[in-house]
ChimeraX commands (.cxc) that place a marker at each C-alpha (Angstrom):
marker #1 position -46.27,-98.51,-23.59 radius 0.5
marker #1 position -46.94,-99.48,-27.25 radius 0.5
marker #1 position -50.20,-101.04,-28.39 radius 0.5
marker #1 position -50.13,-104.70,-29.36 radius 0.5
marker #1 position -50.37,-104.97,-33.06 radius 0.5
marker #1 position -52.29,-108.01,-34.17 radius 0.5
marker #1 position -51.43,-109.61,-37.47 radius 0.5
marker #1 position -54.09,-112.39,-37.52 radius 0.5
marker #1 position -55.96,-113.13,-40.69 radius 0.5
marker #1 position -57.64,-116.43,-41.79 radius 0.5
marker #1 position -56.05,-118.60,-44.35 radius 0.5
marker #1 position -58.02,-120.08,-47.19 radius 0.5
marker #1 position -58.47,-123.34,-45.27 radius 0.5
marker #1 position -59.53,-121.50,-42.17 radius 0.5
marker #1 position -62.03,-119.50,-44.28 radius 0.5
marker #1 position -63.40,-122.64,-45.78 radius 0.5
marker #1 position -63.90,-124.10,-42.24 radius 0.5
marker #1 position -65.51,-120.81,-40.88 radius 0.5
marker #1 position -67.71,-120.51,-44.16 radius 0.5
marker #1 position -69.10,-124.07,-43.65 radius 0.5
marker #1 position -70.08,-123.33,-40.13 radius 0.5
marker #1 position -71.56,-120.07,-40.92 radius 0.5
marker #1 position -73.53,-121.60,-43.95 radius 0.5
marker #1 position -74.85,-124.35,-41.73 radius 0.5
marker #1 position -75.95,-121.76,-39.01 radius 0.5
marker #1 position -77.83,-119.61,-41.51 radius 0.5
marker #1 position -79.69,-122.66,-42.80 radius 0.5
marker #1 position -80.81,-123.60,-39.24 radius 0.5
marker #1 position -84.30,-122.84,-37.91 radius 0.5
marker #1 position -83.73,-120.58,-35.01 radius 0.5
marker #1 position -83.58,-116.82,-35.94 radius 0.5
marker #1 position -80.85,-115.78,-33.41 radius 0.5
marker #1 position -78.08,-118.08,-34.80 radius 0.5
marker #1 position -79.29,-117.27,-38.43 radius 0.5
marker #1 position -79.08,-113.57,-37.78 radius 0.5
marker #1 position -75.72,-113.73,-36.09 radius 0.5
marker #1 position -74.26,-115.86,-38.82 radius 0.5
marker #1 position -75.56,-113.46,-41.42 radius 0.5
marker #1 position -73.98,-110.55,-39.59 radius 0.5
marker #1 position -70.52,-112.37,-39.29 radius 0.5
marker #1 position -70.68,-113.37,-42.84 radius 0.5
marker #1 position -71.33,-109.76,-43.68 radius 0.5
marker #1 position -68.29,-108.78,-41.83 radius 0.5
marker #1 position -66.13,-111.10,-43.93 radius 0.5
marker #1 position -67.57,-109.97,-47.15 radius 0.5
marker #1 position -67.42,-106.12,-46.61 radius 0.5
marker #1 position -64.54,-105.75,-44.19 radius 0.5
marker #1 position -66.69,-103.46,-42.08 radius 0.5
marker #1 position -66.25,-102.89,-38.30 radius 0.5
marker #1 position -68.85,-104.83,-35.95 radius 0.5
marker #1 position -70.42,-101.69,-35.00 radius 0.5
marker #1 position -70.97,-100.58,-38.64 radius 0.5
marker #1 position -72.87,-103.90,-39.29 radius 0.5
marker #1 position -74.82,-104.07,-36.20 radius 0.5
marker #1 position -75.91,-100.45,-36.71 radius 0.5
marker #1 position -77.29,-101.04,-40.22 radius 0.5
marker #1 position -80.80,-99.92,-40.78 radius 0.5
marker #1 position -82.87,-100.81,-43.95 radius 0.5
marker #1 position -82.70,-97.14,-45.11 radius 0.5
marker #1 position -78.85,-97.54,-45.26 radius 0.5
marker #1 position -79.01,-100.24,-47.93 radius 0.5
marker #1 position -79.16,-98.97,-51.48 radius 0.5
marker #1 position -78.99,-101.75,-54.00 radius 0.5
marker #1 position -75.24,-102.55,-54.50 radius 0.5
marker #1 position -74.01,-100.20,-51.67 radius 0.5
marker #1 position -74.44,-99.42,-48.07 radius 0.5
marker #1 position -74.36,-95.84,-46.92 radius 0.5
marker #1 position -72.92,-95.76,-43.29 radius 0.5
marker #1 position -74.30,-92.78,-41.55 radius 0.5
marker #1 position -71.52,-92.78,-39.06 radius 0.5
marker #1 position -68.32,-94.84,-38.93 radius 0.5
marker #1 position -64.95,-94.41,-37.12 radius 0.5
marker #1 position -63.86,-92.06,-40.00 radius 0.5
marker #1 position -67.34,-90.38,-40.79 radius 0.5
marker #1 position -70.00,-91.20,-43.28 radius 0.5
marker #1 position -68.87,-93.51,-46.07 radius 0.5
marker #1 position -70.16,-95.89,-48.81 radius 0.5
marker #1 position -69.55,-99.61,-48.60 radius 0.5
marker #1 position -69.87,-101.38,-51.88 radius 0.5
marker #1 position -71.51,-104.75,-52.08 radius 0.5
marker #1 position -70.44,-107.64,-54.05 radius 0.5
marker #1 position -73.09,-110.13,-55.31 radius 0.5
marker #1 position -72.67,-112.50,-52.33 radius 0.5
marker #1 position -73.15,-109.65,-49.75 radius 0.5
marker #1 position -76.27,-108.33,-51.63 radius 0.5
marker #1 position -77.84,-111.57,-51.80 radius 0.5
marker #1 position -77.17,-112.19,-48.17 radius 0.5
marker #1 position -78.89,-109.02,-47.26 radius 0.5
marker #1 position -81.87,-109.94,-49.41 radius 0.5
marker #1 position -82.39,-113.10,-47.27 radius 0.5
marker #1 position -83.04,-111.06,-44.01 radius 0.5
marker #1 position -86.80,-110.66,-43.18 radius 0.5
marker #1 position -88.06,-107.13,-42.93 radius 0.5
marker #1 position -90.49,-106.42,-40.09 radius 0.5
marker #1 position -92.90,-103.62,-39.82 radius 0.5
marker #1 position -91.69,-100.92,-37.37 radius 0.5
marker #1 position -88.14,-102.37,-37.16 radius 0.5
marker #1 position -85.56,-100.27,-38.89 radius 0.5
marker #1 position -82.42,-102.43,-38.17 radius 0.5
marker #1 position -81.23,-105.37,-40.16 radius 0.5
marker #1 position -79.92,-107.10,-37.09 radius 0.5
marker #1 position -82.27,-106.79,-34.09 radius 0.5
marker #1 position -83.28,-108.99,-31.14 radius 0.5
marker #1 position -86.74,-110.64,-31.37 radius 0.5
marker #1 position -86.83,-110.50,-27.41 radius 0.5
marker #1 position -86.55,-106.72,-26.95 radius 0.5
marker #1 position -87.11,-105.47,-30.58 radius 0.5
marker #1 position -83.85,-103.43,-30.29 radius 0.5
marker #1 position -80.63,-103.80,-32.42 radius 0.5
marker #1 position -78.20,-106.53,-31.41 radius 0.5
marker #1 position -75.24,-104.95,-29.62 radius 0.5
marker #1 position -72.82,-107.84,-29.61 radius 0.5
marker #1 position -71.87,-110.85,-31.74 radius 0.5
marker #1 position -69.53,-112.37,-29.07 radius 0.5
marker #1 position -71.58,-115.20,-27.70 radius 0.5
marker #1 position -72.27,-116.73,-31.27 radius 0.5
marker #1 position -68.87,-115.68,-32.49 radius 0.5
marker #1 position -67.20,-117.96,-29.74 radius 0.5
marker #1 position -69.49,-120.83,-30.69 radius 0.5
marker #1 position -68.78,-120.47,-34.53 radius 0.5
marker #1 position -65.13,-120.03,-34.29 radius 0.5
marker #1 position -64.88,-123.16,-31.84 radius 0.5
marker #1 position -66.83,-125.19,-34.46 radius 0.5
marker #1 position -64.52,-123.93,-37.20 radius 0.5
marker #1 position -61.54,-124.71,-34.86 radius 0.5
marker #1 position -60.29,-121.17,-34.81 radius 0.5
marker #1 position -60.00,-120.84,-30.97 radius 0.5
marker #1 position -58.07,-117.53,-30.79 radius 0.5
marker #1 position -59.44,-115.59,-33.64 radius 0.5
marker #1 position -61.15,-112.16,-32.62 radius 0.5
marker #1 position -64.00,-110.77,-34.54 radius 0.5
marker #1 position -61.84,-107.80,-35.54 radius 0.5
marker #1 position -59.39,-110.40,-37.37 radius 0.5
marker #1 position -62.26,-110.68,-39.91 radius 0.5
marker #1 position -61.48,-107.10,-41.06 radius 0.5
marker #1 position -57.82,-107.98,-41.27 radius 0.5
marker #1 position -58.70,-111.02,-43.27 radius 0.5
marker #1 position -60.75,-108.98,-45.76 radius 0.5
marker #1 position -57.74,-106.60,-46.18 radius 0.5
marker #1 position -55.18,-109.33,-46.41 radius 0.5
marker #1 position -57.00,-111.30,-49.00 radius 0.5
marker #1 position -57.57,-108.28,-51.07 radius 0.5
marker #1 position -53.79,-107.65,-50.87 radius 0.5
marker #1 position -53.02,-111.22,-51.98 radius 0.5
marker #1 position -55.38,-110.60,-54.82 radius 0.5
marker #1 position -53.14,-107.61,-55.87 radius 0.5
marker #1 position -55.47,-104.81,-54.74 radius 0.5
marker #1 position -53.54,-101.69,-54.01 radius 0.5
marker #1 position -53.21,-100.19,-50.45 radius 0.5
marker #1 position -55.15,-97.15,-51.41 radius 0.5
marker #1 position -57.96,-99.26,-52.84 radius 0.5
marker #1 position -57.98,-101.44,-49.81 radius 0.5
marker #1 position -57.93,-98.39,-47.60 radius 0.5
marker #1 position -61.08,-97.05,-49.44 radius 0.5
marker #1 position -62.82,-100.36,-48.99 radius 0.5
marker #1 position -62.19,-100.15,-45.44 radius 0.5
marker #1 position -62.93,-96.73,-44.81 radius 0.5
marker #1 position -59.37,-95.68,-43.61 radius 0.5
marker #1 position -58.27,-92.03,-43.90 radius 0.5
marker #1 position -54.59,-92.99,-44.09 radius 0.5
marker #1 position -52.78,-95.55,-46.18 radius 0.5
marker #1 position -50.69,-96.14,-43.00 radius 0.5
marker #1 position -53.70,-97.59,-41.28 radius 0.5
marker #1 position -54.27,-99.91,-44.16 radius 0.5
marker #1 position -50.73,-101.25,-44.17 radius 0.5
marker #1 position -51.26,-102.50,-40.63 radius 0.5
marker #1 position -54.32,-104.45,-41.93 radius 0.5
marker #1 position -53.17,-105.98,-45.17 radius 0.5
marker #1 position -50.95,-109.01,-44.22 radius 0.5
marker #1 position -49.44,-111.36,-46.62 radius 0.5
marker #1 position -49.03,-115.02,-46.03 radius 0.5
marker #1 position -45.66,-116.67,-46.42 radius 0.5
marker #1 position -46.42,-118.21,-49.77 radius 0.5
marker #1 position -47.19,-114.71,-51.28 radius 0.5
marker #1 position -43.87,-113.31,-49.88 radius 0.5
marker #1 position -41.88,-116.30,-51.07 radius 0.5
marker #1 position -43.42,-115.96,-54.56 radius 0.5
marker #1 position -42.25,-112.29,-54.81 radius 0.5
marker #1 position -38.69,-113.34,-54.22 radius 0.5
marker link #1:1,2 radius 0.2
marker link #1:2,3 radius 0.2
marker link #1:3,4 radius 0.2
marker link #1:4,5 radius 0.2
marker link #1:5,6 radius 0.2
marker link #1:6,7 radius 0.2
marker link #1:7,8 radius 0.2
marker link #1:8,9 radius 0.2
marker link #1:9,10 radius 0.2
marker link #1:10,11 radius 0.2
marker link #1:11,12 radius 0.2
marker link #1:12,13 radius 0.2
marker link #1:13,14 radius 0.2
marker link #1:14,15 radius 0.2
marker link #1:15,16 radius 0.2
marker link #1:16,17 radius 0.2
marker link #1:17,18 radius 0.2
marker link #1:18,19 radius 0.2
marker link #1:19,20 radius 0.2
marker link #1:20,21 radius 0.2
marker link #1:21,22 radius 0.2
marker link #1:22,23 radius 0.2
marker link #1:23,24 radius 0.2
marker link #1:24,25 radius 0.2
marker link #1:25,26 radius 0.2
marker link #1:26,27 radius 0.2
marker link #1:27,28 radius 0.2
marker link #1:28,29 radius 0.2
marker link #1:29,30 radius 0.2
marker link #1:30,31 radius 0.2
marker link #1:31,32 radius 0.2
marker link #1:32,33 radius 0.2
marker link #1:33,34 radius 0.2
marker link #1:34,35 radius 0.2
marker link #1:35,36 radius 0.2
marker link #1:36,37 radius 0.2
marker link #1:37,38 radius 0.2
marker link #1:38,39 radius 0.2
marker link #1:39,40 radius 0.2
marker link #1:40,41 radius 0.2
marker link #1:41,42 radius 0.2
marker link #1:42,43 radius 0.2
marker link #1:43,44 radius 0.2
marker link #1:44,45 radius 0.2
marker link #1:45,46 radius 0.2
marker link #1:46,47 radius 0.2
marker link #1:47,48 radius 0.2
marker link #1:48,49 radius 0.2
marker link #1:49,50 radius 0.2
marker link #1:50,51 radius 0.2
marker link #1:51,52 radius 0.2
marker link #1:52,53 radius 0.2
marker link #1:53,54 radius 0.2
marker link #1:54,55 radius 0.2
marker link #1:55,56 radius 0.2
marker link #1:56,57 radius 0.2
marker link #1:57,58 radius 0.2
marker link #1:58,59 radius 0.2
marker link #1:59,60 radius 0.2
marker link #1:60,61 radius 0.2
marker link #1:61,62 radius 0.2
marker link #1:62,63 radius 0.2
marker link #1:63,64 radius 0.2
marker link #1:64,65 radius 0.2
marker link #1:65,66 radius 0.2
marker link #1:66,67 radius 0.2
marker link #1:67,68 radius 0.2
marker link #1:68,69 radius 0.2
marker link #1:69,70 radius 0.2
marker link #1:70,71 radius 0.2
marker link #1:71,72 radius 0.2
marker link #1:72,73 radius 0.2
marker link #1:73,74 radius 0.2
marker link #1:74,75 radius 0.2
marker link #1:75,76 radius 0.2
marker link #1:76,77 radius 0.2
marker link #1:77,78 radius 0.2
marker link #1:78,79 radius 0.2
marker link #1:79,80 radius 0.2
marker link #1:80,81 radius 0.2
marker link #1:81,82 radius 0.2
marker link #1:82,83 radius 0.2
marker link #1:83,84 radius 0.2
marker link #1:84,85 radius 0.2
marker link #1:85,86 radius 0.2
marker link #1:86,87 radius 0.2
marker link #1:87,88 radius 0.2
marker link #1:88,89 radius 0.2
marker link #1:89,90 radius 0.2
marker link #1:90,91 radius 0.2
marker link #1:91,92 radius 0.2
marker link #1:92,93 radius 0.2
marker link #1:93,94 radius 0.2
marker link #1:94,95 radius 0.2
marker link #1:95,96 radius 0.2
marker link #1:96,97 radius 0.2
marker link #1:97,98 radius 0.2
marker link #1:98,99 radius 0.2
marker link #1:99,100 radius 0.2
marker link #1:100,101 radius 0.2
marker link #1:101,102 radius 0.2
marker link #1:102,103 radius 0.2
marker link #1:103,104 radius 0.2
marker link #1:104,105 radius 0.2
marker link #1:105,106 radius 0.2
marker link #1:106,107 radius 0.2
marker link #1:107,108 radius 0.2
marker link #1:108,109 radius 0.2
marker link #1:109,110 radius 0.2
marker link #1:110,111 radius 0.2
marker link #1:111,112 radius 0.2
marker link #1:112,113 radius 0.2
marker link #1:113,114 radius 0.2
marker link #1:114,115 radius 0.2
marker link #1:115,116 radius 0.2
marker link #1:116,117 radius 0.2
marker link #1:117,118 radius 0.2
marker link #1:118,119 radius 0.2
marker link #1:119,120 radius 0.2
marker link #1:120,121 radius 0.2
marker link #1:121,122 radius 0.2
marker link #1:122,123 radius 0.2
marker link #1:123,124 radius 0.2
marker link #1:124,125 radius 0.2
marker link #1:125,126 radius 0.2
marker link #1:126,127 radius 0.2
marker link #1:127,128 radius 0.2
marker link #1:128,129 radius 0.2
marker link #1:129,130 radius 0.2
marker link #1:130,131 radius 0.2
marker link #1:131,132 radius 0.2
marker link #1:132,133 radius 0.2
marker link #1:133,134 radius 0.2
marker link #1:134,135 radius 0.2
marker link #1:135,136 radius 0.2
marker link #1:136,137 radius 0.2
marker link #1:137,138 radius 0.2
marker link #1:138,139 radius 0.2
marker link #1:139,140 radius 0.2
marker link #1:140,141 radius 0.2
marker link #1:141,142 radius 0.2
marker link #1:142,143 radius 0.2
marker link #1:143,144 radius 0.2
marker link #1:144,145 radius 0.2
marker link #1:145,146 radius 0.2
marker link #1:146,147 radius 0.2
marker link #1:147,148 radius 0.2
marker link #1:148,149 radius 0.2
marker link #1:149,150 radius 0.2
marker link #1:150,151 radius 0.2
marker link #1:151,152 radius 0.2
marker link #1:152,153 radius 0.2
marker link #1:153,154 radius 0.2
marker link #1:154,155 radius 0.2
marker link #1:155,156 radius 0.2
marker link #1:156,157 radius 0.2
marker link #1:157,158 radius 0.2
marker link #1:158,159 radius 0.2
marker link #1:159,160 radius 0.2
marker link #1:160,161 radius 0.2
marker link #1:161,162 radius 0.2
marker link #1:162,163 radius 0.2
marker link #1:163,164 radius 0.2
marker link #1:164,165 radius 0.2
marker link #1:165,166 radius 0.2
marker link #1:166,167 radius 0.2
marker link #1:167,168 radius 0.2
marker link #1:168,169 radius 0.2
marker link #1:169,170 radius 0.2
marker link #1:170,171 radius 0.2
marker link #1:171,172 radius 0.2
marker link #1:172,173 radius 0.2
marker link #1:173,174 radius 0.2
marker link #1:174,175 radius 0.2
marker link #1:175,176 radius 0.2
marker link #1:176,177 radius 0.2
marker link #1:177,178 radius 0.2
marker link #1:178,179 radius 0.2
view
């Protein structure tokens, strides 16, 4: 019984729609929507796994990088572009709260993004996309911008280039242009 391999990634147009929805949510009053929109945007900008983003503590953020204490492949560094760095800088810091993404109700880390993800993807007209597809989107757009598989693998924290090859998909236009 073989695992189903998903090859979903957002096109430029779909990214634009999702980006508009996330920007609007980040601008709203209401910390839950804002915080979830920031976390989902950070997934897009870093290619991190959901658990890696939701587990972030302020002590993990070091200027232009995040030092993940534990990821699927062990500790690793995630490099931040200007937009990701600026996004993190918008998050309020609260005394005695170590996490970037935490619930105001119980003062514990957020454990899921699913509720708001369903809402945001519906607003962006992306009904069947999974949160993990944002990781595929990060890798695919890096490949379409001529990044090498080893570099994309390093950005994603993959131990093997074979894993990266399953993430980096090309749209038909890029394949056709190569002919």
